[in-house]
C-alpha positions as CSV (number, residue, x, y, z in Angstrom):
1,M,47.0,146.9,129.7
2,E,46.4,143.9,127.4
3,R,44.5,144.0,124.3
4,K,41.3,142.2,123.9
5,T,42.4,138.7,124.6
6,F,38.7,138.1,125.9
7,L,38.2,136.8,122.4
8,T,40.3,133.7,123.3
9,S,38.5,130.8,124.9
10,G,40.0,131.1,128.2
11,L,38.7,134.6,129.2
12,A,35.5,134.1,127.0
13,A,34.6,131.5,129.6
14,L,34.4,134.2,132.3
15,G,31.3,135.6,130.6
16,F,30.1,139.1,129.7
17,A,30.6,140.7,133.0
18,A,34.4,140.2,132.6
19,I,34.6,141.1,128.9
20,A,32.7,144.6,129.1
21,P,35.5,146.7,130.9
22,L,38.1,145.4,128.4
23,A,36.0,146.2,125.4
24,N,35.1,149.7,126.6
25,S,38.8,150.5,126.7
26,C,38.9,150.6,122.9
27,K,35.7,152.4,122.4
28,K,35.0,156.1,121.6
29,E,35.6,158.5,124.4
30,S,32.5,160.3,122.9
31,T,29.8,159.2,120.4
32,G,32.1,160.2,117.5
33,T,29.6,163.0,116.3
34,T,31.7,165.6,114.6
35,T,31.1,169.3,114.9
36,T,31.0,171.3,111.5
37,S,31.9,174.9,111.1
38,T,29.9,177.4,109.1
39,T,32.1,176.6,105.9
40,T,31.9,172.7,105.0
41,T,34.0,171.3,102.2
42,T,33.9,167.6,101.4
43,T,36.5,166.1,99.4
44,T,36.5,162.6,97.7
45,T,39.5,161.0,96.4
46,T,40.8,157.6,95.2
47,G,41.1,155.2,98.0
48,G,38.5,156.7,100.2
49,T,36.9,160.0,101.5
50,T,39.2,162.3,103.4
51,S,38.1,164.3,106.4
52,S,36.5,167.5,105.5
53,S,39.0,170.3,105.8
54,C,36.3,172.2,107.9
55,T,34.9,169.6,110.0
56,T,36.3,168.7,113.5
57,G,37.7,165.2,113.6
58,A,35.8,162.6,115.6
59,T,37.1,162.2,119.2
60,E,38.3,158.6,120.1
61,T,40.1,156.9,122.8
62,A,43.9,157.0,123.3
63,G,44.1,153.4,124.7
64,P,44.9,151.0,125.3
65,Y,48.5,151.6,124.1
66,P,49.2,155.4,124.3
67,T,52.8,156.7,124.1
68,I,54.1,156.9,127.8
69,T,56.5,159.8,127.1
70,P,55.6,161.3,123.8
71,S,57.9,164.3,124.2
72,S,61.0,161.9,124.0
73,Y,60.2,160.8,120.4
74,V,60.4,163.8,118.3
75,R,61.2,162.3,115.1
76,S,59.7,161.7,111.5
77,N,61.3,158.3,111.0
78,I,59.5,156.0,113.5
79,V,60.4,152.6,111.8
80,D,63.0,151.4,114.5
81,G,64.0,148.5,112.5
82,Q,60.4,146.9,112.2
83,S,59.9,145.0,109.0
84,G,56.9,145.8,106.8
85,V,55.7,147.6,103.6
86,P,57.0,151.1,103.7
87,L,54.4,153.8,104.4
88,T,54.8,157.6,104.3
89,I,52.1,159.3,106.5
90,K,51.2,162.8,105.5
91,L,48.7,164.4,108.0
92,S,47.3,168.0,107.3
93,F,45.5,169.9,110.1
94,T,43.2,172.8,109.9
95,N,41.9,175.0,112.6
96,T,37.9,174.8,112.6
97,N,37.9,177.8,115.0
98,S,39.8,180.1,112.6
99,S,38.0,179.7,109.2
100,C,39.6,176.5,108.5
101,A,43.2,177.9,108.3
102,A,46.2,175.7,108.5
103,L,46.9,174.6,112.0
104,T,50.5,175.7,112.4
105,G,52.9,175.0,115.4
106,A,50.7,172.1,116.7
107,L,52.4,169.0,118.3
108,V,51.1,165.8,116.7
109,D,51.8,162.2,118.2
110,I,51.1,159.1,116.3
111,W,51.6,155.4,117.2
112,H,50.4,152.1,115.5
113,C,51.2,148.4,115.6
114,T,53.5,146.1,113.8
115,A,53.0,143.9,110.9
116,L,51.8,141.3,113.3
117,G,49.8,143.5,115.5
118,Y,52.0,144.3,118.4
119,Y,52.6,147.5,120.2
120,S,55.9,148.9,121.7
121,E,56.0,150.1,125.4
122,Y,53.9,147.3,126.7
123,T,53.8,143.6,127.2
124,D,51.4,142.8,124.3
125,T,49.3,139.9,123.1
126,P,47.5,140.7,119.8
127,G,44.0,139.7,119.3
128,G,43.9,136.0,118.7
129,G,46.6,135.4,121.5
130,Y,49.1,133.7,119.3
131,A,52.1,135.0,121.4
132,T,52.7,137.5,124.3
133,V,55.9,139.6,124.0
134,D,57.4,142.1,126.4
135,Y,58.1,145.2,124.6
136,T,58.2,147.6,127.4
137,S,61.7,148.6,126.6
138,S,60.9,149.3,123.0
139,H,59.5,152.4,121.4
140,F,59.0,151.6,117.8
141,L,56.4,153.0,115.5
142,R,55.8,156.1,117.9
143,G,56.8,159.7,117.2
144,R,56.1,163.4,117.4
145,Q,56.3,166.0,114.9
146,T,55.2,169.9,114.7
147,T,52.9,171.0,112.0
148,D,54.6,173.4,109.4
149,S,53.2,176.4,107.9
150,T,50.7,174.6,106.0
151,G,49.5,172.4,108.8
152,L,51.4,169.2,107.6
153,V,53.4,166.7,109.6
154,T,55.0,163.7,107.7
155,F,56.2,160.5,109.2
156,T,58.2,157.4,107.6
157,S,56.7,154.2,108.9
158,I,55.4,150.8,107.9
159,F,51.9,149.5,106.8
160,P,50.2,148.6,110.3
161,G,49.1,145.1,110.6
162,W,45.9,144.3,112.5
163,Y,44.5,142.6,115.5
164,S,41.1,141.5,116.6
165,P,38.5,143.0,117.2
166,R,39.9,146.1,115.5
167,A,40.2,147.3,111.9
168,P,43.5,148.6,110.8
169,H,44.3,152.0,112.2
170,I,46.8,154.7,113.3
171,H,46.4,156.7,116.5
172,V,46.7,160.5,116.6
173,H,47.0,162.9,119.5
174,V,47.0,166.8,118.8
175,Y,48.4,169.2,121.2
176,N,48.8,173.1,121.0
177,S,52.4,174.5,121.4
178,S,51.9,174.7,125.1
179,G,51.0,170.9,125.4
180,T,47.4,171.3,126.0
181,S,45.4,168.5,124.5
182,L,43.3,169.4,121.4
183,L,42.0,166.2,119.8
184,I,42.6,162.4,120.1
185,T,41.4,160.6,117.0
186,Q,42.3,157.5,114.8
187,I,42.9,157.1,111.2
188,A,41.2,154.0,109.1
189,F,42.7,152.5,106.0
190,P,40.8,151.7,102.6
191,T,39.9,147.9,102.7
192,D,41.0,147.1,99.3
193,V,44.6,148.4,99.9
194,C,44.6,146.3,103.2
195,N,43.4,143.2,101.5
196,T,46.3,143.6,98.9
197,V,48.9,144.1,101.6
198,Y,47.9,141.3,103.9
199,T,47.5,138.8,101.2
200,T,50.6,139.5,99.2
201,A,53.3,141.2,101.4
202,T,55.7,138.8,103.0
203,D,55.5,140.1,106.6
204,Y,51.7,140.2,106.5
205,K,50.3,137.3,104.5
206,A,50.6,134.6,107.1
207,R,47.9,136.2,109.1
208,G,45.7,137.0,106.2
209,V,43.1,139.7,105.9
210,Q,41.6,141.6,109.0
211,D,38.7,140.0,110.6
212,T,36.9,143.3,111.3
213,A,35.6,145.6,108.6
214,N,35.8,149.3,108.9
215,T,31.9,149.4,109.0
216,A,31.8,147.0,112.0
217,D,34.7,148.4,113.8
218,M,33.7,149.7,117.4
219,V,35.6,153.1,116.6
220,F,34.9,153.7,113.0
221,S,31.5,152.4,112.6
222,D,29.9,155.8,113.1
223,S,32.5,158.2,112.0
224,L,34.3,156.6,109.1
225,A,33.5,159.4,106.7
226,T,36.0,161.8,108.7
227,E,38.5,159.1,109.7
228,L,39.0,157.2,106.3
229,S,42.5,158.0,104.9
230,T,43.6,158.0,101.2
231,V,46.3,155.4,100.5
232,T,48.2,155.2,97.1
233,G,51.1,153.1,95.9
234,S,51.9,149.6,95.8
235,V,53.5,146.8,97.9
236,S,56.7,146.9,95.9
237,A,57.0,150.8,95.8
238,G,55.5,151.4,99.3
239,Y,52.3,153.5,100.1
240,V,51.5,157.0,100.9
241,L,48.7,157.8,103.3
242,T,47.1,161.3,103.4
243,I,44.2,162.7,105.3
244,S,43.0,166.2,106.4
245,I,41.8,166.5,110.0
246,G,40.0,169.3,111.4
247,V,40.9,170.6,115.0
248,A,38.9,173.1,117.2
249,A,42.1,175.0,118.2
């Protein structure tokens, strides 16, 4: 499925009736309203507000570029030769059905786009339509890990780029050990960090800053408090992303 190239003049000429089905493919699967357990803890840190450890993460769409065979990509390093600013991704999961205890033994898939906005496993045209590339035989920036005794998974990747009409993001799909889906959600990035990367880092600055703010994004606009990550570091040293995500397991 192609990304929202309806923003280009060719498809835009077809009118709203043609646009609506494509736009909906990136929207929420639900309203994004979170479910809070009896004990709620809100944590505010530099770079943004992490998800509350006792709040179930917002449910989002997996499309339009979900991993086709996620079980084939059990690995922590998902770079696969893609260029960009190094990013260490640390995701912590809690079980909101078990007094907010660490969610151990869960399968966690993540995927995101390249510095230029492309996804692997698809023939892809980033928003803006500057080039179409067949990446159906590639699997970069996709991976699976199992949460440890503290509910943590760690991935080595690159800082994602952006494409219109989305704010920068990472997709996350959580399963239990038997493979039953527990949560599909997405992770947002602090705007100030994105602005720094997109205006100064070699692999990004030709495109400049994203055209969609977190608050205007079709996914994050009503659930940013539980999906905004903390990102620390620098372009020269690389960045570390952290966030805690509650799962009703």
